[in-house]
One Martini backbone bead per residue (centre of mass of N, CA, C, O) as a GRO file, in nm:
protein
  169
    1MET     BB    1   1.966   0.589  -0.526
    2LEU     BB    2   1.743   0.428  -0.343
    3SER     BB    3   1.636   0.410  -0.021
    4LEU     BB    4   1.542   0.204   0.267
    5LEU     BB    5   1.535   0.452   0.409
    6PHE     BB    6   1.438   0.724   0.563
    7SER     BB    7   1.384   1.029   0.512
    8PRO     BB    8   1.330   1.329   0.645
    9SER     BB    9   1.066   1.365   0.506
   10GLU     BB   10   0.928   1.102   0.556
   11LEU     BB   11   0.939   1.135   0.866
   12ALA     BB   12   0.769   1.389   0.867
   13GLY     BB   13   0.521   1.266   0.753
   14LEU     BB   14   0.481   1.042   0.968
   15VAL     BB   15   0.439   1.258   1.199
   16ASP     BB   16   0.203   1.402   1.084
   17LEU     BB   17   0.015   1.160   1.051
   18THR     BB   18   0.017   1.085   1.354
   19GLU     BB   19  -0.094   1.357   1.462
   20VAL     BB   20  -0.362   1.322   1.310
   21LEU     BB   21  -0.462   1.026   1.397
   22GLU     BB   22  -0.435   0.967   1.710
   23PRO     BB   23  -0.675   1.114   1.836
   24GLY     BB   24  -0.895   0.943   1.682
   25LEU     BB   25  -0.801   0.654   1.749
   26GLU     BB   26  -0.837   0.678   2.062
   27HIS     BB   27  -1.163   0.686   1.969
   28GLY     BB   28  -1.184   0.484   1.693
   29VAL     BB   29  -1.185   0.751   1.498
   30VAL     BB   30  -1.159   0.881   1.150
   31ASP     BB   31  -1.218   1.096   0.928
   32ALA     BB   32  -1.276   1.031   0.580
   33ASP     BB   33  -1.106   1.283   0.479
   34MET     BB   34  -0.829   1.134   0.495
   35CYS     BB   35  -0.877   0.970   0.224
   36LEU     BB   36  -0.934   1.214   0.039
   37ILE     BB   37  -0.697   1.425   0.125
   38LEU     BB   38  -0.440   1.387   0.327
   39MET     BB   39  -0.288   1.131   0.223
   40PRO     BB   40  -0.223   1.229  -0.063
   41GLU     BB   41  -0.084   1.499   0.029
   42LEU     BB   42   0.139   1.372   0.202
   43ARG     BB   43   0.264   1.186  -0.021
   44GLU     BB   44   0.335   1.412  -0.219
   45ARG     BB   45   0.514   1.586  -0.052
   46CYS     BB   46   0.732   1.360   0.002
   47CYS     BB   47   0.798   1.330  -0.312
   48LYS     BB   48   0.889   1.629  -0.373
   49GLU     BB   49   1.144   1.611  -0.158
   50GLN     BB   50   1.276   1.447  -0.359
   51ALA     BB   51   1.531   1.355  -0.547
   52GLY     BB   52   1.414   1.369  -0.886
   53TYR     BB   53   1.138   1.475  -0.904
   54VAL     BB   54   0.845   1.485  -1.136
   55SER     BB   55   0.594   1.278  -1.054
   56LEU     BB   56   0.332   1.119  -1.043
   57SER     BB   57   0.229   0.790  -1.152
   58PHE     BB   58  -0.037   0.814  -0.978
   59GLU     BB   59  -0.309   0.799  -0.813
   60THR     BB   60  -0.370   0.784  -0.503
   61ILE     BB   61  -0.456   0.511  -0.282
   62SER     BB   62  -0.724   0.530  -0.037
   63GLY     BB   63  -0.830   0.266   0.190
   64TYR     BB   64  -1.095   0.143   0.397
   65GLY     BB   65  -1.157  -0.154   0.415
   66PRO     BB   66  -1.323  -0.247   0.145
   67ASN     BB   67  -1.174  -0.023  -0.020
   68GLY     BB   68  -0.893  -0.171  -0.010
   69ALA     BB   69  -1.003  -0.401  -0.241
   70VAL     BB   70  -1.033  -0.198  -0.446
   71ILE     BB   71  -0.941  -0.159  -0.767
   72HIS     BB   72  -0.850   0.154  -0.801
   73TYR     BB   73  -0.941   0.337  -0.575
   74ALA     BB   74  -1.156   0.633  -0.543
   75ALA     BB   75  -1.214   0.869  -0.337
   76GLN     BB   76  -1.535   0.952  -0.210
   77LYS     BB   77  -1.779   1.092  -0.041
   78GLU     BB   78  -1.975   0.831  -0.083
   79THR     BB   79  -1.735   0.602   0.000
   80ALA     BB   80  -1.591   0.705   0.232
   81ARG     BB   81  -1.432   0.593   0.529
   82ASP     BB   82  -1.380   0.572   0.835
   83LEU     BB   83  -1.128   0.550   1.052
   84GLY     BB   84  -1.012   0.266   1.244
   85THR     BB   85  -0.944  -0.041   1.457
   86ASP     BB   86  -1.103  -0.292   1.266
   87SER     BB   87  -0.913  -0.245   1.005
   88LEU     BB   88  -0.781  -0.179   0.694
   89PHE     BB   89  -0.526   0.013   0.543
   90LEU     BB   90  -0.474   0.161   0.224
   91LEU     BB   91  -0.158   0.253   0.048
   92ASP     BB   92  -0.108   0.384  -0.288
   93SER     BB   93   0.199   0.482  -0.444
   94GLY     BB   94   0.363   0.708  -0.687
   95ALA     BB   95   0.676   0.794  -0.877
   96GLN     BB   96   0.859   1.007  -1.079
   97TYR     BB   97   1.201   0.984  -1.167
   98THR     BB   98   1.497   1.035  -1.320
   99ASP     BB   99   1.570   0.713  -1.223
  100GLY     BB  100   1.262   0.633  -1.175
  101THR     BB  101   0.993   0.413  -1.056
  102THR     BB  102   0.719   0.412  -0.833
  103ASP     BB  103   0.540   0.138  -0.627
  104VAL     BB  104   0.362   0.174  -0.331
  105THR     BB  105   0.239  -0.056  -0.071
  106ARG     BB  106   0.032  -0.020   0.219
  107THR     BB  107  -0.071  -0.204   0.507
  108VAL     BB  108  -0.275  -0.105   0.791
  109HIS     BB  109  -0.323  -0.145   1.155
  110PHE     BB  110  -0.477   0.042   1.424
  111GLY     BB  111  -0.506  -0.227   1.576
  112SER     BB  112  -0.632  -0.559   1.615
  113PRO     BB  113  -0.605  -0.809   1.450
  114THR     BB  114  -0.743  -1.076   1.323
  115GLU     BB  115  -0.689  -1.390   1.263
  116HIS     BB  116  -0.758  -1.363   0.956
  117GLN     BB  117  -0.560  -1.132   0.902
  118ARG     BB  118  -0.308  -1.281   0.984
  119ARG     BB  119  -0.328  -1.518   0.793
  120CYS     BB  120  -0.331  -1.348   0.535
  121PHE     BB  121  -0.060  -1.203   0.579
  122THR     BB  122   0.112  -1.463   0.592
  123LEU     BB  123   0.041  -1.571   0.312
  124VAL     BB  124   0.157  -1.320   0.159
  125LEU     BB  125   0.443  -1.346   0.272
  126LYS     BB  126   0.503  -1.626   0.149
  127GLY     BB  127   0.489  -1.511  -0.146
  128HIS     BB  128   0.720  -1.310  -0.115
  129ILE     BB  129   0.935  -1.510  -0.045
  130ALA     BB  130   0.910  -1.691  -0.297
  131LEU     BB  131   0.993  -1.467  -0.495
  132ALA     BB  132   1.276  -1.386  -0.361
  133ARG     BB  133   1.386  -1.700  -0.394
  134ALA     BB  134   1.366  -1.700  -0.681
  135VAL     BB  135   1.502  -1.856  -0.993
  136PHE     BB  136   1.541  -1.671  -1.302
  137PRO     BB  137   1.531  -1.552  -1.579
  138GLU     BB  138   1.577  -1.229  -1.680
  139ASP     BB  139   1.297  -1.224  -1.902
  140THR     BB  140   1.089  -1.285  -1.711
  141MET     BB  141   0.763  -1.283  -1.663
  142GLY     BB  142   0.544  -1.212  -1.419
  143SER     BB  143   0.318  -1.418  -1.504
  144LYS     BB  144   0.520  -1.672  -1.438
  145LEU     BB  145   0.526  -1.585  -1.107
  146ASP     BB  146   0.246  -1.570  -0.982
  147VAL     BB  147   0.215  -1.857  -0.849
  148LEU     BB  148   0.405  -1.796  -0.607
  149ALA     BB  149   0.227  -1.570  -0.474
  150ARG     BB  150  -0.052  -1.776  -0.459
  151LEU     BB  151  -0.003  -2.068  -0.338
  152ALA     BB  152  -0.077  -2.023  -0.027
  153LEU     BB  153  -0.364  -1.924  -0.080
  154TRP     BB  154  -0.467  -2.173  -0.245
  155GLU     BB  155  -0.430  -2.377  -0.020
  156ALA     BB  156  -0.653  -2.181   0.155
  157GLY     BB  157  -0.879  -2.090  -0.060
  158LEU     BB  158  -0.736  -1.828  -0.181
  159ASP     BB  159  -0.743  -1.482  -0.333
  160TYR     BB  160  -0.673  -1.246  -0.599
  161ARG     BB  161  -0.806  -0.986  -0.840
  162HIS     BB  162  -0.491  -0.963  -0.946
  163GLY     BB  163  -0.204  -0.906  -1.029
  164THR     BB  164   0.146  -0.943  -1.013
  165GLY     BB  165   0.248  -0.670  -1.054
  166HIS     BB  166   0.447  -0.572  -1.359
  167GLU     BB  167   0.473  -0.531  -1.679
  168LYS     BB  168   0.647  -0.503  -1.953
  169THR     BB  169   0.634  -0.272  -2.245
   0.00000   0.00000   0.00000
């Protein structure tokens, strides 16, 4: 069973990441190579140290600013952006384990979010809460629940360009 708490290797990975990011962010910027190389490598290292690790379930998605909004963004030298303190950073990664598969997405702001960013975060959180509180039959497809995740955004005139979650195949 996977734990909701950080394992020692995950904590070590967070410490490593912080040690690398902090000096640059104190000056307002971190080189774009972080998105290209270091973030995926740190994430893979943490996964490999977990019991039952088999492989990554997909290539790590690591995008800053507008790149974080690109579905299945793959960092390239030509498109990678320096990390700063004025926008959002998205890290999406997953792994196959002997007892299951993970797909974890985290969005982080290294500075002070704008009012618009805070509002959007709150609306997305409302969608998460609506889904978490919903009661539905066991075999309900995720596409039938998508509206619950989007409703608060729709009421604010906003939306996102991808599905919510993953369907069983």
